[in-house]
C-alpha positions as semicolon CSV with decimal commas, in nm:
position;residue;x (nm);y (nm);z (nm)
1;M;7,088;16,817;11,574
2;S;7,131;16,788;11,198
3;E;6,986;17,138;11,135
4;W;7,150;17,305;11,433
5;K;7,385;17,584;11,321
6;Q;7,577;17,737;11,608
7;K;7,930;17,857;11,666
8;R;8,152;17,736;11,946
9;F;8,100;17,957;12,251
10;W;8,288;17,761;12,518
11;K;8,652;17,725;12,613
12;E;8,658;17,418;12,836
13;V;8,472;17,088;12,832
14;S;8,448;16,876;13,145
15;V;8,282;16,559;13,273
16;E;8,090;16,578;13,601
17;E;7,934;16,311;13,817
18;D;7,556;16,334;13,840
19;G;7,406;16,085;14,082
20;A;7,454;15,743;13,928
21;G;7,554;15,894;13,593
22;F;7,779;16,147;13,427
23;A;7,715;16,481;13,259
24;V;7,916;16,691;13,016
25;A;7,963;17,061;13,091
26;L;8,074;17,348;12,869
27;D;8,245;17,612;13,083
28;G;8,054;17,468;13,378
29;R;7,714;17,466;13,208
30;R;7,579;17,119;13,149
31;V;7,479;17,004;12,803
32;K;7,113;16,927;12,740
33;T;6,943;16,721;12,471
34;P;6,741;16,882;12,188
35;A;6,430;16,819;12,403
36;K;6,595;17,020;12,684
37;T;6,648;16,714;12,903
38;A;6,970;16,684;13,102
39;L;7,228;16,488;12,902
40;V;7,324;16,240;13,173
41;V;7,479;15,912;13,058
42;P;7,541;15,591;13,254
43;T;7,921;15,561;13,227
44;R;8,223;15,786;13,246
45;A;8,360;15,624;12,928
46;L;8,060;15,744;12,728
47;A;8,064;16,089;12,890
48;E;8,431;16,127;12,802
49;A;8,362;16,022;12,441
50;I;8,087;16,283;12,421
51;A;8,309;16,546;12,584
52;A;8,581;16,473;12,328
53;E;8,332;16,538;12,046
54;W;8,237;16,876;12,192
55;D;8,600;16,965;12,254
56;A;8,688;16,880;11,892
57;Q;8,442;17,136;11,753
58;E;8,610;17,442;11,608
59;D;8,436;17,753;11,473
60;Q;8,100;17,612;11,367
61;I;7,949;17,311;11,537
62;D;7,907;17,011;11,309
63;P;7,652;16,768;11,459
64;L;7,746;16,501;11,204
65;S;8,089;16,481;11,365
66;M;7,932;16,400;11,703
67;P;7,788;16,047;11,676
68;N;7,809;15,966;12,048
69;T;7,624;16,286;12,135
70;R;7,355;16,209;11,877
71;S;7,314;15,852;12,002
72;A;7,289;15,967;12,363
73;N;7,028;16,225;12,262
74;A;6,830;15,953;12,085
75;A;6,849;15,725;12,390
76;I;6,713;15,998;12,619
77;D;6,467;16,185;12,397
78;K;6,333;15,897;12,186
79;V;6,408;15,547;12,314
80;A;6,349;15,611;12,684
81;V;6,006;15,764;12,623
82;Q;5,884;15,479;12,400
83;F;6,098;15,195;12,527
84;A;5,844;14,913;12,499
85;E;5,751;15,002;12,142
86;V;6,114;15,015;12,029
87;A;6,199;14,691;12,207
88;D;5,903;14,509;12,054
89;M;5,987;14,640;11,708
90;L;6,340;14,505;11,731
91;A;6,232;14,173;11,882
92;E;6,007;14,120;11,580
93;Y;6,318;14,085;11,364
94;G;6,357;13,738;11,514
95;D;6,058;13,608;11,321
96;S;6,205;13,721;10,989
97;D;6,575;13,711;11,068
98;L;6,817;13,741;10,775
99;L;6,999;13,428;10,891
100;C;6,691;13,211;10,853
101;Y;6,600;13,276;10,490
102;R;6,830;13,077;10,264
103;A;6,884;13,062;9,893
104;E;6,777;12,741;9,719
105;S;7,051;12,783;9,456
106;P;7,323;12,815;9,336
107;E;7,517;12,565;9,545
108;G;7,802;12,805;9,615
109;L;7,576;13,063;9,775
110;V;7,382;12,797;9,964
111;A;7,709;12,666;10,107
112;R;7,831;13,011;10,213
113;Q;7,508;13,095;10,386
114;S;7,501;12,760;10,562
115;E;7,860;12,785;10,686
116;S;7,833;13,134;10,835
117;W;7,467;13,163;10,924
118;D;7,440;12,819;11,087
119;A;7,734;12,912;11,310
120;A;7,552;13,227;11,424
121;L;7,230;13,036;11,492
122;D;7,425;12,773;11,685
123;W;7,585;13,048;11,894
124;A;7,243;13,198;11,968
125;E;7,109;12,866;12,087
126;A;7,404;12,818;12,323
127;A;7,442;13,177;12,444
128;L;7,085;13,308;12,434
129;G;6,881;12,993;12,485
130;A;6,680;13,037;12,166
131;R;6,698;12,829;11,850
132;L;6,580;12,986;11,526
133;L;6,538;12,753;11,231
134;P;6,646;12,818;10,872
135;R;6,417;12,766;10,576
136;A;6,472;12,772;10,200
137;G;6,315;13,049;9,996
138;I;6,178;13,392;10,079
139;L;5,824;13,309;10,192
140;H;5,766;13,384;10,559
141;A;5,743;13,086;10,791
142;P;5,688;13,161;11,162
143;Q;5,956;13,072;11,414
144;D;5,889;12,885;11,738
145;G;5,698;13,114;11,971
146;A;5,893;13,007;12,280
147;A;6,225;13,093;12,115
148;L;6,094;13,432;12,006
149;E;5,973;13,505;12,358
150;V;6,317;13,430;12,501
151;L;6,469;13,679;12,258
152;R;6,197;13,936;12,324
153;K;6,262;13,925;12,698
154;R;6,634;13,976;12,640
155;V;6,566;14,284;12,431
156;H;6,337;14,426;12,699
157;Q;6,609;14,376;12,961
158;M;6,832;14,633;12,793
159;T;6,869;14,989;12,913
160;P;6,754;15,277;12,688
161;F;7,117;15,349;12,601
162;Q;7,184;14,988;12,507
163;L;6,862;14,973;12,308
164;A;6,952;15,287;12,113
165;A;7,272;15,119;11,994
166;F;7,104;14,780;11,951
167;H;6,849;14,942;11,720
168;D;7,125;15,019;11,470
169;L;7,306;14,687;11,517
170;V;6,989;14,499;11,425
171;G;6,865;14,735;11,156
172;L;7,195;14,760;10,972
173;T;7,257;14,384;10,966
174;G;6,894;14,284;10,919
175;S;6,936;14,029;11,195
176;L;6,830;14,018;11,559
177;I;7,079;13,737;11,616
178;L;7,370;13,932;11,468
179;G;7,268;14,228;11,683
180;F;7,301;14,012;11,994
181;A;7,621;13,857;11,860
182;T;7,779;14,198;11,809
183;A;7,678;14,315;12,156
184;A;7,832;13,998;12,303
185;N;8,157;14,024;12,102
186;W;8,094;13,685;11,943
187;R;8,336;13,765;11,663
188;S;8,515;14,074;11,534
189;L;8,308;14,357;11,392
190;D;8,451;14,295;11,045
191;E;8,356;13,926;11,060
192;I;8,001;13,992;11,176
193;W;7,955;14,261;10,913
194;E;8,071;14,025;10,639
195;I;7,834;13,757;10,766
196;S;7,550;14,003;10,716
197;R;7,668;14,081;10,361
198;I;7,701;13,731;10,213
199;D;7,428;13,787;9,955
200;E;7,577;14,121;9,850
201;R;7,926;13,975;9,816
202;W;7,791;13,698;9,596
203;Q;7,627;13,951;9,367
204;E;7,948;14,154;9,350
205;E;8,141;13,847;9,240
206;L;7,887;13,775;8,968
207;W;7,832;14,125;8,832
208;G;8,120;14,331;8,964
209;P;8,114;14,604;9,228
210;D;7,882;14,902;9,202
211;D;8,038;15,232;9,312
212;E;7,716;15,377;9,449
213;A;7,629;15,060;9,638
214;Q;7,980;15,045;9,786
215;A;7,956;15,406;9,902
216;I;7,623;15,337;10,073
217;E;7,762;15,025;10,236
218;A;8,065;15,215;10,365
219;Q;7,832;15,459;10,540
220;K;7,629;15,174;10,686
221;K;7,937;14,995;10,814
222;Q;8,063;15,314;10,975
223;A;7,729;15,347;11,154
224;F;7,748;14,979;11,254
225;V;8,096;15,021;11,403
226;H;7,981;15,331;11,590
227;A;7,676;15,150;11,731
228;A;7,896;14,865;11,852
229;G;8,131;15,109;12,022
230;F;7,842;15,299;12,179
231;Y;7,694;14,976;12,314
232;A;8,030;14,878;12,462
233;R;8,053;15,209;12,648
234;V;7,714;15,178;12,819
């Protein structure tokens, strides 16, 4: 959609039931994905969010202002057709999860990581039935295979629409556990985002903020918040 340049040609946007799902129609003609597949989503809430994006377009269509439409397209055209591969890719984050690789010094950073990241790992053990173990340093050390399999099965149980959002929740935080925690509303979005940024905050305190880095992070957080909202609607 990013290269699509087209002017608004419709007057009315509506949501229509389609079997077990919902479609969006422009003057009665249903929207399709870039791959020409019917854009049918699992909930009315998501269909209404997509319809609102289409209705908000003025003279020239701006795909960048339509995140729910883009995520739904990705779920249908990309995730659904290679579901197992995407699910396995995300499950692999568990063996190198951000929360498990701890600084050895200084003490202040070690303490911050331990306080926030241990809480997330404790939640995962209680809520997901999988315990990942922290280790000091950056060298890879494999996690328990049984725990990873539990997490892998949970990822594979998602729908394509959930997995499309989960992809961004995991990728943007660098953590499979924080992806699950966000989907489960473990804590507020702001809190979970800050938990994923402990190392960056420490560096900012030492060296001061970097304007370019802050701009990039703002974009990432916006995408993270969108992914959380998309997941909640499906």
